[in-house]
TORPA-4810 file (N, C-alpha, C, O; in nm, 3 decimals):
<nodes>
NODE_1_0.082_-0.121_0.000_0.000_0.000_0.000_0.085_0.125_0.000_0.057_0.221_-0.072_X
NODE_2_0.191_0.122_0.084_0.278_0.239_0.089_0.349_0.262_-0.042_0.367_0.376_-0.087_X
NODE_3_0.390_0.151_-0.105_0.459_0.165_-0.233_0.366_0.223_-0.339_0.408_0.307_-0.418_X
NODE_4_0.239_0.179_-0.342_0.142_0.230_-0.439_0.124_0.379_-0.420_0.121_0.453_-0.519_X
NODE_5_0.113_0.423_-0.301_0.095_0.565_-0.272_0.217_0.645_-0.316_0.207_0.754_-0.372_X
NODE_6_0.332_0.585_-0.290_0.457_0.653_-0.327_0.466_0.669_-0.478_0.504_0.776_-0.526_X
NODE_7_0.432_0.563_-0.554_0.438_0.572_-0.699_0.335_0.672_-0.753_0.364_0.747_-0.845_X
NODE_8_0.217_0.670_-0.694_0.112_0.762_-0.737_0.155_0.908_-0.716_0.137_0.992_-0.804_X
NODE_9_0.212_0.934_-0.600_0.259_1.070_-0.569_0.372_1.112_-0.662_0.380_1.226_-0.706_X
NODE_10_0.458_1.015_-0.691_0.571_1.045_-0.781_0.522_1.079_-0.921_0.569_1.174_-0.983_X
NODE_11_0.427_0.999_-0.969_0.371_1.025_-1.103_0.302_1.160_-1.108_0.315_1.235_-1.205_X
NODE_12_0.231_1.191_-1.003_0.160_1.319_-0.997_0.258_1.435_-0.999_0.236_1.536_-1.066_X
NODE_13_0.366_1.417_-0.924_0.470_1.520_-0.921_0.534_1.539_-1.058_0.556_1.652_-1.103_X
NODE_14_0.563_1.428_-1.124_0.628_1.436_-1.256_0.538_1.503_-1.358_0.585_1.582_-1.441_X
NODE_15_0.407_1.471_-1.352_0.313_1.535_-1.446_0.304_1.686_-1.421_0.297_1.764_-1.516_X
NODE_16_0.305_1.724_-1.295_0.301_1.867_-1.260_0.427_1.938_-1.309_0.421_2.049_-1.362_X
NODE_17_0.541_1.871_-1.290_0.668_1.930_-1.335_0.670_1.947_-1.487_0.721_2.045_-1.540_X
NODE_18_0.611_1.845_-1.554_0.607_1.852_-1.700_0.524_1.971_-1.747_0.560_2.041_-1.842_X
NODE_19_0.411_1.993_-1.677_0.326_2.107_-1.713_0.397_2.240_-1.689_0.383_2.334_-1.767_X
NODE_20_0.472_2.246_-1.581_0.548_2.369_-1.550_0.652_2.394_-1.657_0.670_2.507_-1.703_X
NODE_21_0.723_2.285_-1.696_0.825_2.301_-1.801_0.764_2.346_-1.932_0.820_2.431_-2.002_X
NODE_22_0.647_2.290_-1.965_0.579_2.327_-2.090_0.539_2.473_-2.088_0.559_2.546_-2.184_X
NODE_23_0.481_2.515_-1.974_0.443_2.656_-1.962_0.565_2.747_-1.971_0.561_2.854_-2.033_X
NODE_24_0.672_2.703_-1.908_0.795_2.782_-1.911_0.851_2.794_-2.052_0.899_2.900_-2.092_X
NODE_25_0.842_2.682_-2.126_0.891_2.683_-2.264_0.812_2.780_-2.350_0.870_2.859_-2.426_X
NODE_26_0.679_2.774_-2.338_0.594_2.862_-2.418_0.613_3.008_-2.379_0.612_3.096_-2.464_X
NODE_27_0.630_3.032_-2.249_0.654_3.169_-2.203_0.786_3.222_-2.255_0.798_3.339_-2.291_X
NODE_28_0.885_3.134_-2.259_1.016_3.172_-2.311_1.007_3.207_-2.460_1.064_3.306_-2.506_X
NODE_29_0.934_3.122_-2.534_0.917_3.148_-2.678_0.844_3.280_-2.702_0.880_3.358_-2.790_X
NODE_30_0.742_3.303_-2.621_0.666_3.428_-2.636_0.754_3.548_-2.608_0.743_3.651_-2.675_X
NODE_31_0.842_3.535_-2.509_0.932_3.645_-2.474_1.029_3.674_-2.588_1.056_3.789_-2.621_X
NODE_32_1.081_3.566_-2.649_1.175_3.583_-2.761_1.108_3.651_-2.878_1.164_3.743_-2.938_X
NODE_33_0.984_3.606_-2.910_0.909_3.667_-3.021_0.885_3.814_-2.993_0.898_3.897_-3.083_X
NODE_34_0.849_3.847_-2.869_0.824_3.986_-2.833_0.948_4.072_-2.849_0.940_4.183_-2.901_X
NODE_35_1.063_4.020_-2.805_1.188_4.094_-2.817_1.222_4.118_-2.964_1.261_4.228_-3.002_X
NODE_36_1.208_4.011_-3.046_1.238_4.025_-3.189_1.144_4.125_-3.254_1.188_4.205_-3.337_X
NODE_37_1.017_4.121_-3.219_0.920_4.215_-3.275_0.956_4.358_-3.240_0.950_4.448_-3.325_X
NODE_38_0.994_4.380_-3.114_1.031_4.515_-3.070_1.156_4.563_-3.141_1.167_4.680_-3.179_X
NODE_39_1.253_4.469_-3.161_1.377_4.507_-3.228_1.352_4.547_-3.372_1.401_4.650_-3.418_X
NODE_40_1.275_4.464_-3.442_1.244_4.494_-3.583_1.167_4.624_-3.591_1.194_4.706_-3.679_X
NODE_41_1.071_4.643_-3.501_0.992_4.766_-3.502_1.077_4.888_-3.482_1.058_4.989_-3.550_X
NODE_42_1.173_4.881_-3.388_1.260_4.994_-3.362_1.349_5.023_-3.481_1.378_5.139_-3.511_X
NODE_43_1.392_4.917_-3.550_1.484_4.935_-3.662_1.415_4.997_-3.783_1.475_5.075_-3.856_X
NODE_44_1.286_4.962_-3.803_1.222_5.004_-3.927_1.114_5.110_-3.908_1.077_5.179_-4.004_X
NODE_45_1.064_5.124_-3.785_0.951_5.214_-3.763_0.991_5.360_-3.787_1.087_5.409_-3.729_X
NODE_46_0.917_5.425_-3.873_0.939_5.567_-3.902_0.815_5.619_-3.974_0.766_5.556_-4.068_X
NODE_47_0.766_5.731_-3.929_0.652_5.792_-3.997_0.701_5.911_-4.077_0.813_5.958_-4.057_X
NODE_48_0.617_5.960_-4.166_0.654_6.076_-4.246_0.678_6.197_-4.156_0.771_6.274_-4.180_X
NODE_49_0.596_6.214_-4.055_0.612_6.327_-3.964_0.744_6.319_-3.887_0.813_6.419_-3.868_X
NODE_50_0.779_6.197_-3.844_0.905_6.180_-3.772_1.024_6.209_-3.862_1.117_6.279_-3.822_X
NODE_51_1.020_6.156_-3.984_1.132_6.179_-4.076_1.142_6.328_-4.110_1.252_6.383_-4.116_X
NODE_52_1.029_6.392_-4.132_1.026_6.536_-4.162_1.090_6.615_-4.048_1.165_6.710_-4.072_X
NODE_53_1.060_6.576_-3.926_1.120_6.642_-3.809_1.272_6.630_-3.813_1.342_6.728_-3.791_X
NODE_54_1.321_6.510_-3.841_1.466_6.490_-3.848_1.527_6.568_-3.965_1.635_6.625_-3.952_X
NODE_55_1.457_6.569_-4.079_1.507_6.641_-4.196_1.523_6.791_-4.167_1.618_6.854_-4.214_X
NODE_56_1.431_6.846_-4.090_1.442_6.987_-4.050_1.555_7.005_-3.949_1.634_7.100_-3.960_X
NODE_57_1.563_6.915_-3.854_1.664_6.925_-3.749_1.805_6.918_-3.805_1.894_6.991_-3.759_X
NODE_58_1.827_6.832_-3.903_1.961_6.816_-3.960_1.979_6.895_-4.089_2.068_6.867_-4.170_X
NODE_59_1.893_6.995_-4.104_1.910_7.100_-4.205_1.915_7.051_-4.350_2.003_7.091_-4.427_X
NODE_60_1.823_6.965_-4.386_1.807_6.932_-4.528_1.754_7.056_-4.599_1.676_7.133_-4.542_X
NODE_61_1.796_7.075_-4.724_1.760_7.196_-4.796_1.608_7.212_-4.807_1.557_7.323_-4.789_X
NODE_62_1.538_7.106_-4.836_1.392_7.108_-4.846_1.341_6.985_-4.770_1.330_6.877_-4.827_X
NODE_63_1.310_7.001_-4.641_1.272_6.886_-4.558_1.154_6.806_-4.612_1.152_6.683_-4.602_X
NODE_64_1.056_6.875_-4.669_0.940_6.803_-4.722_0.980_6.719_-4.843_0.941_6.603_-4.852_X
NODE_65_1.056_6.776_-4.934_1.100_6.702_-5.053_1.187_6.583_-5.013_1.175_6.475_-5.071_X
NODE_66_1.274_6.603_-4.914_1.359_6.494_-4.866_1.275_6.381_-4.807_1.304_6.264_-4.827_X
NODE_67_1.170_6.419_-4.735_1.080_6.320_-4.675_1.008_6.240_-4.782_0.997_6.118_-4.773_X
NODE_68_0.959_6.309_-4.884_0.888_6.243_-4.993_0.981_6.146_-5.067_0.944_6.031_-5.093_X
NODE_69_1.099_6.193_-5.100_1.193_6.109_-5.173_1.231_5.986_-5.092_1.237_5.875_-5.145_X
NODE_70_1.257_6.004_-4.964_1.294_5.891_-4.879_1.179_5.793_-4.863_1.200_5.672_-4.865_X
NODE_71_1.058_5.844_-4.847_0.941_5.756_-4.835_0.926_5.670_-4.960_0.894_5.551_-4.951_X
NODE_72_0.949_5.730_-5.077_0.940_5.654_-5.202_1.052_5.551_-5.212_1.028_5.436_-5.247_X
NODE_73_1.175_5.592_-5.181_1.290_5.504_-5.197_1.288_5.385_-5.101_1.341_5.279_-5.132_X
NODE_74_1.227_5.403_-4.984_1.233_5.299_-4.881_1.100_5.229_-4.856_1.087_5.152_-4.760_X
NODE_75_1.001_5.255_-4.941_0.867_5.198_-4.919_0.819_5.235_-4.778_0.781_5.150_-4.698_X
NODE_76_0.823_5.364_-4.753_0.781_5.419_-4.622_0.866_5.365_-4.507_0.815_5.329_-4.401_X
NODE_77_0.996_5.362_-4.530_1.094_5.326_-4.427_1.079_5.183_-4.377_1.092_5.156_-4.257_X
NODE_78_1.050_5.093_-4.468_1.041_4.951_-4.433_1.136_4.866_-4.517_1.142_4.744_-4.498_X
NODE_79_1.210_4.926_-4.608_1.293_4.848_-4.700_1.415_4.790_-4.628_1.454_4.835_-4.521_X
NODE_80_1.472_4.690_-4.691_1.594_4.626_-4.639_1.707_4.728_-4.625_1.780_4.727_-4.526_X
NODE_81_1.721_4.815_-4.724_1.830_4.911_-4.724_1.817_5.011_-4.609_1.917_5.056_-4.552_X
NODE_82_1.692_5.046_-4.574_1.672_5.137_-4.462_1.692_5.065_-4.328_1.762_5.115_-4.240_X
NODE_83_1.631_4.949_-4.314_1.636_4.876_-4.188_1.779_4.834_-4.153_1.820_4.842_-4.037_X
NODE_84_1.855_4.788_-4.252_1.988_4.735_-4.225_2.102_4.833_-4.249_2.214_4.810_-4.203_X
NODE_85_2.076_4.943_-4.320_2.185_5.034_-4.352_2.151_5.181_-4.329_2.235_5.268_-4.352_X
NODE_86_2.029_5.211_-4.285_1.985_5.350_-4.265_2.007_5.436_-4.390_2.029_5.557_-4.381_X
NODE_87_2.002_5.371_-4.506_2.019_5.445_-4.631_1.879_5.478_-4.682_1.807_5.391_-4.732_X
NODE_88_1.840_5.604_-4.669_1.704_5.644_-4.699_1.679_5.696_-4.837_1.570_5.747_-4.865_X
NODE_89_1.776_5.685_-4.928_1.754_5.736_-5.063_1.826_5.655_-5.169_1.844_5.702_-5.281_X
NODE_90_1.868_5.535_-5.136_1.936_5.451_-5.235_2.067_5.508_-5.283_2.102_5.493_-5.400_X
NODE_91_2.142_5.574_-5.193_2.269_5.635_-5.233_2.377_5.529_-5.243_2.405_5.457_-5.147_X
NODE_92_2.437_5.519_-5.359_2.541_5.417_-5.381_2.677_5.462_-5.328_2.704_5.581_-5.314_X
NODE_93_2.759_5.363_-5.299_2.895_5.390_-5.251_2.987_5.410_-5.371_3.024_5.314_-5.438_X
NODE_94_3.023_5.535_-5.397_3.111_5.563_-5.512_3.257_5.533_-5.475_3.285_5.487_-5.365_X
NODE_95_3.347_5.560_-5.568_3.488_5.529_-5.546_3.545_5.603_-5.426_3.621_5.546_-5.348_X
NODE_96_3.508_5.728_-5.412_3.559_5.808_-5.300_3.513_5.750_-5.166_3.590_5.746_-5.070_X
NODE_97_3.388_5.706_-5.161_3.334_5.647_-5.038_3.409_5.519_-5.003_3.447_5.497_-4.887_X
NODE_98_3.430_5.434_-5.104_3.498_5.307_-5.079_3.646_5.329_-5.048_3.703_5.259_-4.965_X
NODE_99_3.707_5.428_-5.114_3.848_5.457_-5.089_3.871_5.504_-4.946_3.977_5.480_-4.887_X
NODE_100_3.772_5.569_-4.891_3.781_5.617_-4.752_3.746_5.506_-4.654_3.747_5.527_-4.532_X
NODE_101_3.716_5.387_-4.706_3.685_5.269_-4.626_3.564_5.291_-4.534_3.562_5.247_-4.419_X
NODE_102_3.467_5.360_-4.588_3.343_5.381_-4.514_3.253_5.260_-4.533_3.268_5.186_-4.631_X
NODE_103_3.160_5.238_-4.441_3.076_5.118_-4.446_2.994_5.105_-4.574_2.945_5.204_-4.628_X
NODE_104_2.981_4.982_-4.621_2.909_4.953_-4.746_2.810_4.840_-4.721_2.835_4.749_-4.642_X
NODE_105_2.696_4.847_-4.790_2.597_4.740_-4.783_2.567_4.695_-4.925_2.517_4.773_-5.006_X
NODE_106_2.596_4.570_-4.955_2.574_4.516_-5.089_2.432_4.462_-5.103_2.384_4.385_-5.020_X
NODE_107_2.368_4.504_-5.210_2.228_4.464_-5.229_2.194_4.464_-5.378_2.244_4.547_-5.454_X
NODE_108_2.108_4.371_-5.418_2.062_4.369_-5.557_1.949_4.468_-5.574_1.865_4.484_-5.485_X
NODE_109_1.946_4.535_-5.688_1.840_4.633_-5.716_1.814_4.634_-5.866_1.899_4.594_-5.946_X
NODE_110_1.697_4.682_-5.903_1.659_4.690_-6.045_1.696_4.826_-6.101_1.664_4.929_-6.042_X
NODE_111_1.765_4.826_-6.214_1.802_4.950_-6.282_1.746_4.948_-6.423_1.731_4.843_-6.485_X
NODE_112_1.716_5.067_-6.473_1.662_5.080_-6.608_1.776_5.111_-6.706_1.838_5.217_-6.700_X
NODE_113_1.801_5.018_-6.795_1.907_5.034_-6.896_1.840_5.028_-7.032_1.795_4.923_-7.077_X
NODE_114_1.833_5.144_-7.098_1.761_5.151_-7.224_1.614_5.123_-7.202_1.547_5.192_-7.124_X
NODE_115_1.564_5.022_-7.269_1.423_4.984_-7.254_1.406_4.861_-7.165_1.297_4.806_-7.154_X
NODE_116_1.517_4.818_-7.102_1.512_4.696_-7.022_1.533_4.726_-6.874_1.600_4.822_-6.837_X
NODE_117_1.475_4.640_-6.791_1.500_4.644_-6.648_1.605_4.538_-6.616_1.586_4.420_-6.646_X
NODE_118_1.714_4.579_-6.556_1.825_4.489_-6.527_1.848_4.482_-6.376_1.855_4.585_-6.308_X
NODE_119_1.859_4.361_-6.324_1.884_4.342_-6.181_2.035_4.330_-6.157_2.101_4.245_-6.216_X
NODE_120_2.087_4.415_-6.072_2.231_4.418_-6.045_2.257_4.423_-5.895_2.175_4.473_-5.818_X
NODE_121_2.372_4.370_-5.855_2.415_4.383_-5.717_2.504_4.506_-5.709_2.604_4.516_-5.780_X
NODE_122_2.468_4.598_-5.623_2.544_4.723_-5.610_2.584_4.747_-5.466_2.523_4.694_-5.373_X
NODE_123_2.688_4.827_-5.449_2.734_4.865_-5.316_2.669_4.998_-5.278_2.685_5.098_-5.348_X
NODE_124_2.597_4.997_-5.169_2.531_5.118_-5.120_2.600_5.170_-4.994_2.663_5.094_-4.920_X
NODE_125_2.586_5.297_-4.972_2.643_5.355_-4.849_2.564_5.305_-4.728_2.442_5.297_-4.729_X
NODE_126_2.639_5.273_-4.624_2.576_5.226_-4.500_2.599_5.332_-4.392_2.711_5.380_-4.373_X
NODE_127_2.492_5.367_-4.322_2.500_5.471_-4.220_2.468_5.413_-4.082_2.400_5.311_-4.070_X
NODE_128_2.518_5.480_-3.982_2.498_5.433_-3.844_2.366_5.481_-3.785_2.320_5.426_-3.685_X
NODE_129_2.304_5.583_-3.846_2.182_5.639_-3.788_2.110_5.725_-3.891_2.163_5.754_-3.999_X
NODE_130_1.989_5.766_-3.856_1.913_5.859_-3.941_1.989_5.990_-3.954_1.994_6.049_-4.062_X
NODE_131_2.047_6.035_-3.846_2.125_6.160_-3.844_2.240_6.153_-3.944_2.260_6.245_-4.023_X
NODE_132_2.316_6.043_-3.941_2.430_6.027_-4.031_2.384_6.027_-4.177_2.448_6.088_-4.263_X
NODE_133_2.273_5.959_-4.203_2.221_5.956_-4.340_2.181_6.095_-4.387_2.222_6.138_-4.495_X
NODE_134_2.102_6.166_-4.308_2.050_6.296_-4.351_2.160_6.399_-4.372_2.151_6.481_-4.463_X
NODE_135_2.262_6.395_-4.292_2.374_6.489_-4.311_2.448_6.460_-4.441_2.489_6.552_-4.511_X
NODE_136_2.465_6.332_-4.472_2.533_6.297_-4.597_2.442_6.326_-4.717_2.488_6.371_-4.821_X
NODE_137_2.313_6.300_-4.701_2.216_6.329_-4.807_2.215_6.479_-4.839_2.219_6.518_-4.956_X
NODE_138_2.209_6.562_-4.735_2.208_6.707_-4.755_2.336_6.753_-4.826_2.332_6.842_-4.911_X
NODE_139_2.447_6.691_-4.791_2.575_6.724_-4.854_2.573_6.686_-5.002_2.621_6.761_-5.087_X
NODE_140_2.518_6.569_-5.031_2.512_6.523_-5.171_2.423_6.615_-5.254_2.458_6.649_-5.367_X
NODE_141_2.309_6.654_-5.199_2.219_6.745_-5.271_2.290_6.878_-5.297_2.283_6.932_-5.407_X
NODE_142_2.356_6.928_-5.197_2.425_7.056_-5.209_2.536_7.052_-5.314_2.551_7.146_-5.392_X
NODE_143_2.613_6.944_-5.316_2.729_6.936_-5.405_2.696_6.885_-5.545_2.751_6.933_-5.644_X
NODE_144_2.606_6.787_-5.553_2.580_6.722_-5.683_2.449_6.763_-5.750_2.433_6.744_-5.871_X
NODE_145_2.356_6.821_-5.672_2.226_6.861_-5.729_2.193_7.004_-5.687_2.094_7.028_-5.617_X
NODE_146_2.276_7.099_-5.729_2.256_7.239_-5.689_2.121_7.297_-5.730_2.069_7.387_-5.664_X
NODE_147_2.063_7.246_-5.840_1.932_7.295_-5.883_1.822_7.254_-5.785_1.720_7.322_-5.774_X
NODE_148_1.844_7.146_-5.716_1.750_7.104_-5.612_1.777_7.184_-5.484_1.684_7.230_-5.418_X
NODE_149_1.903_7.198_-5.451_1.943_7.264_-5.326_1.889_7.406_-5.313_1.855_7.450_-5.203_X
NODE_150_1.880_7.477_-5.423_1.839_7.617_-5.414_1.687_7.635_-5.405_1.640_7.747_-5.384_X
NODE_151_1.612_7.527_-5.420_1.466_7.537_-5.413_1.417_7.482_-5.279_1.359_7.373_-5.272_X
NODE_152_1.441_7.558_-5.176_1.409_7.516_-5.040_1.259_7.520_-5.011_1.211_7.452_-4.920_X
NODE_153_1.186_7.598_-5.088_1.044_7.616_-5.061_0.955_7.571_-5.176_0.837_7.606_-5.181_X
NODE_154_1.012_7.494_-5.269_0.932_7.449_-5.382_0.965_7.304_-5.414_1.068_7.273_-5.473_X
NODE_155_0.875_7.215_-5.374_0.900_7.073_-5.389_0.907_7.031_-5.536_0.983_6.941_-5.570_X
NODE_156_0.828_7.097_-5.623_0.824_7.057_-5.765_0.956_7.091_-5.835_1.003_7.013_-5.918_X
NODE_157_1.013_7.205_-5.804_1.142_7.242_-5.864_1.257_7.163_-5.801_1.357_7.135_-5.867_X
NODE_158_1.242_7.127_-5.677_1.342_7.041_-5.611_1.350_6.907_-5.684_1.459_6.859_-5.714_X
NODE_159_1.234_6.848_-5.711_1.232_6.720_-5.784_1.288_6.736_-5.925_1.359_6.648_-5.974_X
NODE_160_1.257_6.848_-5.989_1.309_6.872_-6.124_1.460_6.879_-6.122_1.527_6.836_-6.216_X
NODE_161_1.515_6.934_-6.014_1.660_6.946_-6.001_1.731_6.812_-5.993_1.850_6.802_-6.021_X
NODE_162_1.657_6.708_-5.954_1.716_6.574_-5.946_1.747_6.519_-6.085_1.818_6.419_-6.098_X
NODE_163_1.694_6.585_-6.189_1.722_6.547_-6.327_1.837_6.628_-6.387_1.874_6.610_-6.502_X
NODE_164_1.893_6.719_-6.306_1.996_6.810_-6.357_2.120_6.807_-6.267_2.180_6.911_-6.238_X
NODE_165_2.157_6.688_-6.224_2.274_6.675_-6.139_2.405_6.691_-6.214_2.408_6.683_-6.337_X
NODE_166_2.511_6.714_-6.142_2.643_6.732_-6.205_2.688_6.604_-6.274_2.766_6.610_-6.369_X
NODE_167_2.640_6.490_-6.227_2.679_6.362_-6.288_2.562_6.290_-6.352_2.568_6.170_-6.379_X
NODE_168_2.455_6.364_-6.376_2.338_6.303_-6.439_2.217_6.301_-6.347_2.211_6.374_-6.247_X
NODE_169_2.121_6.217_-6.381_1.997_6.207_-6.305_2.018_6.129_-6.175_2.111_6.050_-6.162_X
NODE_170_1.929_6.155_-6.081_1.937_6.080_-5.955_1.908_5.932_-5.977_1.978_5.846_-5.926_X
NODE_171_1.803_5.904_-6.055_1.760_5.764_-6.074_1.748_5.731_-6.222_1.726_5.818_-6.306_X
NODE_172_1.762_5.601_-6.252_1.747_5.557_-6.391_1.601_5.531_-6.426_1.568_5.513_-6.543_X
NODE_173_1.515_5.529_-6.327_1.371_5.504_-6.349_1.311_5.617_-6.432_1.319_5.734_-6.394_X
NODE_174_1.252_5.583_-6.546_1.197_5.683_-6.637_1.076_5.755_-6.576_1.045_5.868_-6.614_X
NODE_175_1.010_5.690_-6.481_0.891_5.749_-6.420_0.917_5.806_-6.280_0.825_5.824_-6.201_X
NODE_176_1.043_5.832_-6.251_1.082_5.874_-6.116_1.011_6.002_-6.072_0.961_6.011_-5.960_X
NODE_177_1.007_6.101_-6.160_0.943_6.228_-6.125_0.796_6.209_-6.091_0.747_6.259_-5.990_X
NODE_178_0.726_6.136_-6.175_0.584_6.113_-6.153_0.559_6.039_-6.023_0.460_6.068_-5.954_X
NODE_179_0.645_5.945_-5.987_0.630_5.871_-5.863_0.651_5.961_-5.741_0.582_5.947_-5.640_X
NODE_180_0.747_6.052_-5.752_0.770_6.146_-5.643_0.652_6.241_-5.627_0.612_6.273_-5.515_X
NODE_181_0.597_6.285_-5.738_0.480_6.374_-5.735_0.363_6.305_-5.666_0.297_6.364_-5.581_X
NODE_182_0.337_6.181_-5.704_0.227_6.105_-5.644_0.249_6.088_-5.494_0.155_6.101_-5.416_X
NODE_183_0.371_6.059_-5.455_0.404_6.040_-5.313_0.389_6.171_-5.237_0.344_6.171_-5.122_X
NODE_184_0.426_6.281_-5.298_0.415_6.412_-5.233_0.270_6.443_-5.198_0.242_6.493_-5.089_X
NODE_185_0.179_6.413_-5.290_0.037_6.439_-5.267_-0.017_6.350_-5.154_-0.103_6.393_-5.078_X
NODE_186_0.034_6.227_-5.144_-0.011_6.136_-5.038_0.040_6.178_-4.901_-0.030_6.164_-4.801_X
NODE_187_0.163_6.228_-4.897_0.225_6.261_-4.768_0.190_6.401_-4.718_0.187_6.425_-4.598_X
NODE_188_0.163_6.492_-4.809_0.140_6.633_-4.773_0.040_6.654_-4.659_0.066_6.735_-4.571_X
NODE_189_-0.074_6.584_-4.658_-0.170_6.605_-4.548_-0.111_6.575_-4.411_-0.149_6.637_-4.311_X
NODE_190_-0.017_6.479_-4.404_0.045_6.444_-4.277_0.140_6.553_-4.227_0.163_6.568_-4.107_X
NODE_191_0.194_6.629_-4.321_0.292_6.732_-4.286_0.228_6.869_-4.274_0.257_6.943_-4.180_X
NODE_192_0.142_6.903_-4.367_0.085_7.038_-4.374_-0.058_7.049_-4.322_-0.112_7.159_-4.311_X
NODE_193_-0.120_6.936_-4.292_-0.257_6.941_-4.240_-0.359_6.974_-4.347_-0.340_6.940_-4.465_X
NODE_194_-0.467_7.038_-4.308_-0.580_7.064_-4.397_-0.548_7.160_-4.512_-0.620_7.163_-4.611_X
NODE_195_-0.441_7.238_-4.499_-0.405_7.335_-4.602_-0.303_7.281_-4.702_-0.243_7.356_-4.778_X
NODE_196_-0.285_7.150_-4.701_-0.181_7.090_-4.784_-0.199_7.119_-4.932_-0.103_7.151_-5.002_X
NODE_197_-0.324_7.108_-4.982_-0.346_7.126_-5.125_-0.322_7.271_-5.167_-0.268_7.296_-5.274_X
NODE_198_-0.362_7.364_-5.083_-0.338_7.507_-5.112_-0.189_7.534_-5.121_-0.144_7.607_-5.209_X
NODE_199_-0.114_7.473_-5.030_0.031_7.494_-5.028_0.098_7.435_-5.152_0.183_7.500_-5.214_X
NODE_200_0.060_7.314_-5.189_0.121_7.251_-5.306_0.081_7.320_-5.436_0.162_7.330_-5.528_X
NODE_201_-0.042_7.368_-5.443_-0.086_7.440_-5.562_-0.015_7.574_-5.575_0.017_7.617_-5.686_X
NODE_202_0.008_7.638_-5.464_0.081_7.766_-5.466_0.223_7.745_-5.518_0.273_7.825_-5.597_X
NODE_203_0.288_7.638_-5.474_0.423_7.607_-5.522_0.421_7.571_-5.670_0.512_7.606_-5.745_X
NODE_204_0.317_7.503_-5.712_0.304_7.465_-5.853_0.289_7.590_-5.941_0.349_7.598_-6.048_X
NODE_205_0.210_7.684_-5.895_0.188_7.807_-5.970_0.320_7.882_-5.993_0.344_7.936_-6.100_X
NODE_206_0.404_7.883_-5.890_0.534_7.951_-5.899_0.633_7.875_-5.986_0.722_7.934_-6.047_X
NODE_207_0.617_7.744_-5.991_0.715_7.661_-6.062_0.677_7.630_-6.205_0.764_7.592_-6.285_X
NODE_208_0.552_7.644_-6.240_0.498_7.595_-6.367_0.579_7.635_-6.490_0.605_7.551_-6.576_X
NODE_209_0.617_7.761_-6.500_0.688_7.808_-6.620_0.831_7.754_-6.629_0.894_7.764_-6.734_X
NODE_210_0.881_7.698_-6.522_1.019_7.649_-6.521_1.026_7.497_-6.529_1.135_7.439_-6.524_X
NODE_211_0.913_7.434_-6.542_0.907_7.288_-6.549_0.889_7.240_-6.693_0.839_7.313_-6.778_X
NODE_212_0.929_7.117_-6.718_0.907_7.055_-6.848_0.757_7.024_-6.862_0.690_6.997_-6.762_X
NODE_213_0.703_7.027_-6.984_0.560_6.999_-7.004_0.514_6.868_-6.941_0.405_6.861_-6.884_X
NODE_214_0.595_6.763_-6.950_0.557_6.633_-6.894_0.556_6.637_-6.741_0.481_6.563_-6.677_X
NODE_215_0.640_6.724_-6.684_0.640_6.739_-6.539_0.514_6.813_-6.493_0.453_6.779_-6.391_X
NODE_216_0.476_6.915_-6.570_0.353_6.990_-6.541_0.234_6.896_-6.546_0.146_6.900_-6.459_X
NODE_217_0.231_6.811_-6.647_0.120_6.717_-6.663_0.112_6.620_-6.545_0.003_6.588_-6.497_X
NODE_218_0.227_6.573_-6.498_0.230_6.479_-6.386_0.174_6.543_-6.259_0.101_6.478_-6.184_X
NODE_219_0.208_6.670_-6.237_0.160_6.740_-6.117_0.010_6.764_-6.126_-0.063_6.742_-6.029_X
NODE_220_-0.037_6.809_-6.241_-0.181_6.835_-6.259_-0.260_6.707_-6.239_-0.367_6.709_-6.178_X
NODE_221_-0.210_6.597_-6.288_-0.280_6.470_-6.276_-0.294_6.429_-6.129_-0.398_6.377_-6.088_X
NODE_222_-0.189_6.453_-6.050_-0.192_6.412_-5.910_-0.269_6.510_-5.822_-0.338_6.469_-5.729_X
NODE_223_-0.257_6.639_-5.850_-0.325_6.739_-5.768_-0.475_6.747_-5.798_-0.555_6.782_-5.711_X
NODE_224_-0.512_6.714_-5.920_-0.653_6.716_-5.956_-0.704_6.856_-5.986_-0.822_6.873_-6.018_X
</nodes>
């Protein structure tokens, strides 16, 4: 009788311990998932308003235009290049960057060559923070895209300046301007509030005579 009781108690204890271990395992897994979720969220989370704030703080020539361009380039700050390299505009690592042994992130991307889309692996600049990226971005705009740099209060002329860089266009995408225009209209309410359309139309009125006909058409189509 004593032995039966002892075995019964032992089995009961073992089953209880097994349940505790199982609960502990699941709790541990849940904790790991939570930590990973928080880490990924911190690495990639960014809103247009937050980025605009940083763009103003680190003295980008046109904070709104910089925000629009970065939102387009990074799929609203969720892209691999942004999450892993804080590169918010697809800036490649040129010879000078590599010669200085600055950080590089290799990634495949689609480029437009003639009438074809070609997938290539390219070296992109890698930054340690949003601050580091924006300071380098502002420097690049100032040095390589002076036509953009001087239009601090006109997003449409800023975008047009990206087609008149010292070394050519910013992007090989033939529809790049139109995509930036569309993104600007989507983001403007978050930055300018209820008066966003009045503000963008006012800038369009001032810029219209200095834009290419196809650029004018793209803006009219998006603004309505």
